C-alpha positions in Angstrom: -21.1 -12.8 -3.5 -23.3 -10.2 -5.1 -23.1 -8.0 -2.0 -19.3 -8.4 -1.9 -19.0 -7.5 -5.6 -21.3 -4.5 -5.2 -19.3 -3.2 -2.2 -16.0 -3.8 -4.0 -17.3 -2.0 -7.1 -18.6 0.9 -5.0 -15.3 1.5 -3.3 -13.3 1.1 -6.5 -15.4 3.8 -8.2 -15.1 6.1 -5.2 -11.3 5.6 -5.1 -11.0 6.4 -8.8 -13.3 9.5 -8.7 -11.9 10.8 -5.4 -9.4 13.7 -5.6 -7.1 11.8 -3.3 -7.4 8.5 -5.0 -5.6 6.6 -7.7 -4.2 9.6 -9.6 -2.8 11.3 -6.5 -1.1 8.0 -5.4 0.5 7.6 -8.8 1.5 11.2 -9.0 3.0 11.2 -5.5 5.0 8.1 -6.2 6.3 9.5 -9.5 7.1 12.8 -8.0 9.4 11.3 -5.3 11.2 9.2 -7.9 11.6 12.2 -10.3 12.8 14.6 -7.6 15.3 12.1 -6.0 18.0 12.5 -8.7 17.7 16.3 -8.4 18.4 16.1 -4.7 21.1 13.4 -4.8 22.9 14.6 -7.9 23.5 13.0 -11.3 26.0 10.5 -10.0 24.9 7.2 -11.4 26.7 5.1 -8.8 24.9 6.9 -6.0 21.5 6.6 -7.6 22.1 2.9 -8.3 23.0 2.3 -4.7 20.0 4.2 -3.3 17.5 3.4 -6.0 16.0 0.2 -4.4 15.4 1.9 -1.1 14.0 5.0 -2.7 11.5 3.1 -4.8 10.2 1.3 -1.7 10.1 4.4 0.4 8.1 6.1 -2.4 5.7 3.1 -2.6 5.2 3.0 1.2 4.4 6.7 1.4 2.1 6.7 -1.7 0.0 3.9 -0.3 -0.7 6.0 2.8 -2.6 8.7 0.9 -6.0 6.9 0.5 -6.0 5.0 3.8 -7.8 7.5 6.0 -10.7 7.6 3.5 -11.0 3.8 3.4 -13.2 3.6 6.5 -13.6 7.1 8.0 -16.0 8.3 5.3 -18.3 5.4 5.8 -18.3 6.1 9.6 -19.1 9.7 9.1 -22.0 9.3 6.7 -23.6 6.3 8.4 -22.8 3.8 5.6 -20.9 1.6 8.1 -24.1 1.2 10.1 -25.8 -0.2 7.0 -22.9 -2.5 6.4 -23.4 -3.9 9.9 -27.0 -4.8 9.0 -26.0 -6.7 5.8 -25.5 -10.4 5.8 -21.8 -9.9 4.8 -19.4 -10.4 7.7 -17.3 -7.3 8.6 -14.1 -9.2 7.7 -15.3 -9.6 4.0 -16.4 -5.9 3.9 -12.8 -5.0 4.9 -11.4 -7.4 2.3 -13.4 -5.6 -0.4 -12.1 -2.3 0.7 -8.5 -3.5 0.8 -8.8 -4.9 -2.7 -10.3 -1.7 -4.0 -7.5 0.3 -2.4 -4.8 -1.9 -3.7 -6.1 -1.8 -7.3 -6.2 2.0 -7.2 -2.9 2.4 -5.4 -0.5 -0.6 -5.1 -1.2 -2.0 -8.6 -0.8 1.3 -10.3 2.5 1.9 -8.4 3.7 -1.5 -9.5 2.9 -0.9 -13.1 4.5 2.6 -13.0 7.7 1.6 -11.3 9.4 -0.1 -14.3 8.8 3.0 -16.4 10.6 5.2 -13.8 13.4 2.7 -13.1 15.9 4.5 -15.5 15.6 7.7 -13.5 17.4 6.1 -10.6 19.9 4.2 -12.7 18.3 0.8 -11.9 19.8 -1.9 -14.0 17.7 -3.7 -16.6 18.1 -7.0 -14.7 16.7 -5.5 -11.5 13.5 -4.2 -13.1 11.6 -7.5 -13.0 12.5 -8.0 -9.4 11.4 -4.5 -8.6 8.0 -5.1 -10.2 7.6 -8.5 -8.5 8.6 -7.1 -5.1 6.0 -4.4 -5.4 3.4 -6.9 -6.6 4.0 -9.1 -3.6 4.4 -6.3 -1.0 1.8 -3.7 -1.8 -1.2 -5.9 -0.8 0.3 -6.3 2.6 0.7 -2.5 2.8 -3.0 -2.0 2.0 -4.0 -4.7 4.6 -2.0 -3.1 7.4 -3.3 0.3 6.4 -6.9 -1.0 6.6 -6.4 -2.1 10.2 -4.8 1.2 11.1 -7.6 3.1 9.4 -10.2 1.2 11.4 -8.4 1.9 14.7 -8.1 5.6 13.7 -11.9 6.1 13.3 -12.4 6.6 17.0 -9.9 9.4 17.4 -9.5 12.9 16.0 -6.8 13.8 13.5 -6.9 10.2 12.2 -4.2 11.0 9.6 -1.6 11.5 12.3 -2.6 8.3 14.0 -2.4 6.4 10.7 1.1 7.5 10.1 2.2 6.6 13.6 0.6 3.1 13.4 1.4 2.2 9.9 5.0 3.3 9.3 6.6 1.0 12.0 4.6 -2.0 10.8 5.7 -1.4 7.2 9.4 -1.5 8.0 9.7 -5.3 7.2 8.2 -4.6 3.7 10.7 -1.8 3.1 13.7 -4.0 4.3 12.8 -7.1 2.3 11.6 -5.3 -0.8 14.6 -3.1 -1.0 17.0 -6.0 -0.3 15.5 -8.1 -3.1 15.9 -5.3 -5.6 19.5 -4.5 -4.4 20.4 -8.2 -4.6 19.1 -8.4 -8.2 21.0 -5.3 -9.2 24.3 -6.6 -7.8 23.8 -9.9 -9.6 22.9 -12.0 -6.5 19.8 -14.2 -6.0 16.9 -12.1 -4.7 14.7 -15.2 -4.0 15.3 -15.3 -0.2 14.2 -11.7 0.3 11.2 -12.1 -2.0 10.1 -15.2 0.0 10.3 -13.2 3.3 8.4 -10.3 1.6 5.7 -12.7 0.4 5.4 -14.2 3.8 5.1 -10.8 5.5 2.5 -9.8 3.0 0.5 -13.0 3.4 0.5 -12.6 7.2 -0.7 -9.0 6.8 -3.5 -10.0 4.4 -4.8 -12.5 6.9 -4.4 -10.4 10.1 -5.3 -7.1 8.6 -9.0 -7.7 7.9 -9.4 -9.5 11.2 -7.8 -6.7 13.1 -9.8 -4.0 11.2 -13.1 -5.8 11.8 -12.4 -6.2 15.5 -11.5 -2.5 15.8 -14.8 -1.5 14.1 -16.8 -3.8 16.4 -15.0 -2.3 19.4 -15.8 1.2 18.3 -19.4 0.1 17.9 -19.6 -1.0 21.5 
């Protein structure tokens, strides 16, 4: 556990200090939400209808920012070779990296979203559902991103590969997350969409570390 805690703390500090870390993810998310009313116009009905989807699109894109750095930097400076010599399984190493990424990206976005909700005319009743949907979905986004980041370490221009791999896999999160918020805003029960979102996120959190570890072992061979 000490090795896991040390690795998690190291990645957490690196993500916070990095120029493309927590501050950039939060700023990018806020920028999309702030600019959306300027492009769509001040019509409250339009913003209210598009708000759930826009929030989730912004969250999906913001979580992409730090993914390439999650594994690639360790590969380039040789740190990953030291990790392979440690007693900690590669799957747990990836879990520590996912947790550090989520705390500096997904969690900050989740806490920031309620403050920005009025900009897209989101109803007061839909704000708790928006927060809960992001809390449930963003760990899955980080987990899928970790697997894609591991796959992208063996190719050049990994950022392009990440976008190609991650965006299609994140579509279920976008659909279920936006559907839950839209249902709450229209006065309907969002529980079904939230259950599907939680299930998709749970599957991603199980499969993501396994796929990432397998990809890194394949690159080693």
